[in-house]
N, C-alpha and C positions, 0 to 999 in steps of 0.2 A: 356722779350722774350715771345712771344706768339707762341707756337709750331704750332697751327693750321694755323696761317697766314703764317708761314714759309713753311709749307707743301703745302699750296695752291699755294704759289709763285713758288714752285719747281715742281708743278704737270704738267708742260708743258716742252716739250723737248727743245725748244729754250731757255727758261729761265734757265733750268738746264745747258745747254751748256754755256750760258753767265756766269753763276757762275763758271763753270769749267775753262773757258777762263780767267776770272779775277783772278783766283787763281794763275796763272802764266802768267801775262800779257805780259812780255817780250818774251815769247815763242809763243804767239798767235797773237800779234799785232805789226805792223811795228813801231808805235810811242807810247811811254808811257811817260806821263808827269814826271816831277821831283818828284812829290808827289806819283807817282806810279799809277795814274789814266789813264783811256782810254777814248778818246773822243767818244761821242755818235755816230758820223758819222762813226768812225772806227768799232764800235760794230755793227752798222746797216749794213755796208758793209759785214762783216764776217757772220752775221746772214742771209743775203740774204732775208731780209724782209723790209717792209716800215719803214720810219723814225717814223711815228706816232705809229706803232705797237711796235717798239723797245722802244720808249719813254714811252709808256704805261707799257711795261714789266719792264723797269728799275725803274719806279716810284713804281710799285707794290712791287718789290724786295727791294727798299729802305724803303718803309713803313713797310715791314716785318722785317726790321733791318739787312738785308743781305748785303746791299751796302751803301756806303756813296758817296756823290757827292760834287763837288766844281767847281767854275767857274774861268776861265781865260779869261778875255775879254768877247767875245760873245760865247765862247765855254763852254760846261758843260762836266766834266770828272767824271767817276765813278770808284770806286775801291771797292774791297771786304772788308767787315767789319769782320775782322778775329775773333774778340771777340764773335760775334754772332755764327759764324761757330763752334767755340769751345764749346759754350754753348749748341747748338743743338746736337753736338756730345756727350757731357756728358749726356744730357737728354736721348738720345737714349740708351746709355749704361745703365743708371739707370733704364729705363723702361724695358729693356730686362732682367734685373737681378731680377725683381720682381717675386714673386711666384703667 
């Protein structure tokens, strides 16, 4: 886990929204795959931004370790990588407890 890369990835309102939406995908998206992922097109529609921008955002978040992706046919699905979210939460707690 690279905290700087994670914080960079979350320093944009749309990327932060995407992370929050993928935390509870059933609540925010009409279609969720069996594996719990959400199609890029559905994320793009909810974010109200271009497909290329959303793809760039998702790639950035995946490289930071916040998301994982998988393919079904021609479609790519993304879901939250819960382990990284837990790690960054523990990192923040430990950093705020330092003197």
